[in-house]
N, C-alpha and C positions, 0 to 999 in steps of 0.2 A: 741401659741398652747395650748388648754384646756386639763386639766388633764386626761379627757376621750378618749382624741386623743393620748395620749402617748403609744407607742409600743415599750417595752425593746426589745433590740436585744440580750442581755444575762442577767444574774442575777449574783449576787455576794450573796454569801449565807454564814453566819458566824453562828460556833455553839456556842452556849452561854452555854449550858451543855449537858449532853449525851442525852436530851430528846428536847432539845429548839434550835430552829435556827431562825436567822434574816436575810432578804434578800433585796437587792437593785437591782431594775431594771435599768440596764444600757443603755442608749438611744444613747450613741457616745463614742467614746474612741479616746482620742487626742494622746496618746502614750502608748504602753506599750513594756516591754523589761525585760530581765534580766541584771542586772548590776553585778558588780563582787560580791556583796553582797547579793542583794536580788531581787526579781522580784518585778518590779515598774510598775503601771497603773496610768494615770490621765485618768479621764471619766467623764461623763455628767450624773447625775442621775436622770433626769427629774424635779421633783417638788422640790427635794433640791440643785440644781446646781452643780457645778463642785467639783470633789473629788479626793484626793489623796489615792492609795491603795497600801500597801507594803505586799507580801508575802499573796495577797489574802485577807488581813485583812484592814479594815477600819480605816484610820487615822483621816481626818476630811474633811469637805466639806464646801463649801460658804455658805450655806443655814443656818447652826447652829453653825458654829466653835468659834463664839463669847462666846457661852455658855462654851467651852473649854478654850480659849486664855485667856479670861478676867479673870477669877479666878485663872487661873495658874500664870500670871504675877503681878496682881495689890494688892493682900493682901500682897505679900512679899515686894512691894515696899511702901504701907502704913506703915509697920512696919519698915522700914528704915527711910522714911520720906523724906529725900534728897538723893536718890541713886545716885551715879557718876559713878560708873566702875559696869557693868554686862556682866556675863558670860552665855550664851546660849549653854547648850550641847543639841545636836539635833537641831529640829526646822526646818526642811528643807523648809517646804513652806514660811517660813519668817514672818508669822503671828505672831509669839512670839516677833521677833524683831519690828513689827510694834507696838505691845502694849507697849515695852519697851521706844519706844521714844516718847510715849504721856507723858513723865515725862521731865519736863523742866530741870532738875537737871542732867540728865543724859549726860555724856561727852564722852562716849566710852563703845560700846557693841559689845563683840565678840561673834560670832557665829560659834561653831565648830560641823561639821557634817563629817561623815566618807565616805558618798557616794556622790561625786560629781556630778553624773548623775542624781540623785534626785533634788539636789539643781538646777542645771541647768535646769531641766525640771519645775520644780516649778517656777522659774523665767520667763521662757516663757510662761508657759499655766495657770499659778494661779496668774496674776496680781491681781486680787479681792482680795485676800489674804494677799500678800505681801504690796500692795499700795506704791511701791516705796522704801520700806524699806532698800533693799540692796543698793540703790544708796544713801541713807544718807550719809554725810562724816563722821558721827561719828561710822560707821558700818565698821567692819572686818570680814570677813568670813575665816575660817581656815578648809582647808580637810583634816582631820586628825583623828585618834582614841581618843575617848575623855580621856580613862585614860592615854595615852601616852602624851597629851596635860596637863592634870592635874599634872603629874609627872613631866614633863619639863619645865612648866610654873611657874616663880616665883612672878607673879604679885598678889597682894591682891584685893580681889572683894568684894564689897558691898553686890551683891547679885548673887548667882549661881542659875540657872535655869535648872533643868534636864528635858526636853522635848524630851524623848527618846522615840523610838518604843518598843513595848512590849516584856519582855525576852521570846522570843521563842527559843527553844533550838536550837543551832548553828545559831541562827539569830545574827547580828552585835550588838545587845544590851544585848546579854546574860548574860555578868558578870557585867553588870552596875546597878545592883540592890541589892548590897552586902555592907556587913560592909566595906570591904576593900577599896570600891569604897567611900563610904561617907567619911571614914576617909581622903581620898585624896580631897574631896571637902571640908572638915573641914579646912584642911592646906593651901587652896588655898585662903580662906574667909579672911577678917579681923577680929580682935577677935569678934566683934558683928555683925558680918555678918549674912546673911540669905541665907538659902539654901531651895529651894523649887522643889518638885518632882511630877511629874504625878505619880500616885500609884495606877492605876488600878481600875478596877470595883467593885462597893460595893452593887450588888444585894445581897439579904440574902443567895442566894445558892452559892456565889462566893466570898465570904469576906476573905479567907484565904490569898490569896495574899496580900491584901491591910494590914490586920491587921500585917502581919510579917514584912512588909515593914516597917510600923510604930515603931514596935519593935525594928528593926534594927537600925533605925535613934534614937531610944531611947538609943541604946548602945553607940553612939557616941555625941549625943546632950543633954544638959539638958533641953532643952523647946521644945516640939514637939506639933503641932497640927494638926489634920487630919480634912479634910473637902471635900465636894463632890458638883458636880453641874449636874443635869439631862441634857444629850445630846441626843435629840431624836433619831440621826442617829446611835448610840451607842445601842440603846434599854434598857438602863439602866443607872442608875447614875455612875458618872466618878468622882475618886477620887484625891484629891492631898493631900501633907503632907508638911507642912512648918516646917524647924527645924532652932534653932539659941542658940547662948550662953546667950541672954537675953529673959527675959520672953516676952510672946506675949498676948497681950490683946486680951482677950476673948469676952470681953464685951464692944466694942467700942460705943462710942457716935455718933449716925448716923449723927447729925447735924455738928459735930465737922469734921466727915470723909468728908461729902460733901463740907464743907469749905475749908478743905486742898485739894480736888480733883479741885475745882473749882480755887485756887490759884497755885497749883503746877503741873498740867496737861494741856492739850490741849481739856480736856473734851472727847466728841466722843464716849463717853460708851454707850452700849447699855443694859447691863445686871447688871453692878456694880454701887452702890451707898452705901451710909452709911447703910442704912436699909438693902441692900444685903449682905452687909459686917457682920454685926451683926449676921444675920441667917447663912452665911456660917461658921462663928465662933462657932457655937453651933449646932452641928450635931445630928441625929438621937440617941436616948438610945440604941438600939441594937447594934450599930457599937460602941460607947464608950464603953460598956461592953465587946465587943469581944476584943477590945485593951486592956483593962485592964486584961482580962483571958491570953492573948497570952503571951507564953514563949519562943518560938522558934525566931531565928535570921537568916538571909541569909548570907552566906559566900561564899568566892571562893570555898571552898570544897562542899558546900552544896547551890547552888544557886536556886533561884526560878524556878519554871518550869510553863510556862503560857499555860493553857488548851485549849483556844479558837483556833480553826482552821477556816481558809477561804477556800471556793470553789468557782471558777469562771465556769459558765457554764451555759447549758441552760436551 
């Protein structure tokens, strides 16, 4: 079907600011239900393919998810060089797990998600994203709260990837963007392990969440790097923050990174290579300056409040 023949059945619109919104026309709905934790839908979006939507907020879709999941996973793996044990907090689609298993050195990856119904739906309706990663013998899925798992689990991880839905008030991830949460992650890591978090949008009008998250990480880890990737279906650049006890190379040699990726991974990258990593590690001036000027941190007593709102309708 050509683009001109597409006829959306309804629209999902997300408020980016009090004066801006972005919409996706939905041509097919595979599943939509209220789970014990959130409203969950898996839909067909027309030109961008299938998408996961939680609480009417866009999570990822098959057409451009690589622009999110590759930078989420691989800079931390490159920093560790030979990651063996990886913990994923969130990541219901299985795409984060898929990217982790591109590294030959990985012996075990545990994915912790609070919502079994979301994970089961993604397994069934989004095979394009997980590509069988759930069936890899190195994979283990735990259906539980991330805070509880970190508090109870004694294993030391090379990498922890915090791939959580946005901190919507009363949502399942609301408390997982705080200093106390990052302290639990630090305790669960090996001494020179790496934490990476999805850290919100970085459009100029909405930088507060990201810069405070980075500042919160700086209160726990000695080395923190902010970086971002533009994801078209988010309508704005999306950010990540990598934190570690050991220095993070912000000027990697592209040829050396390409050689490492060729030797240590299955390849199959669409977005990431040595040159792309060099660009990621050296973000825009206005973001770096905003981070330098930030003084507040997020705590359990004063957690973030994500302002974007999603609406599904005609």
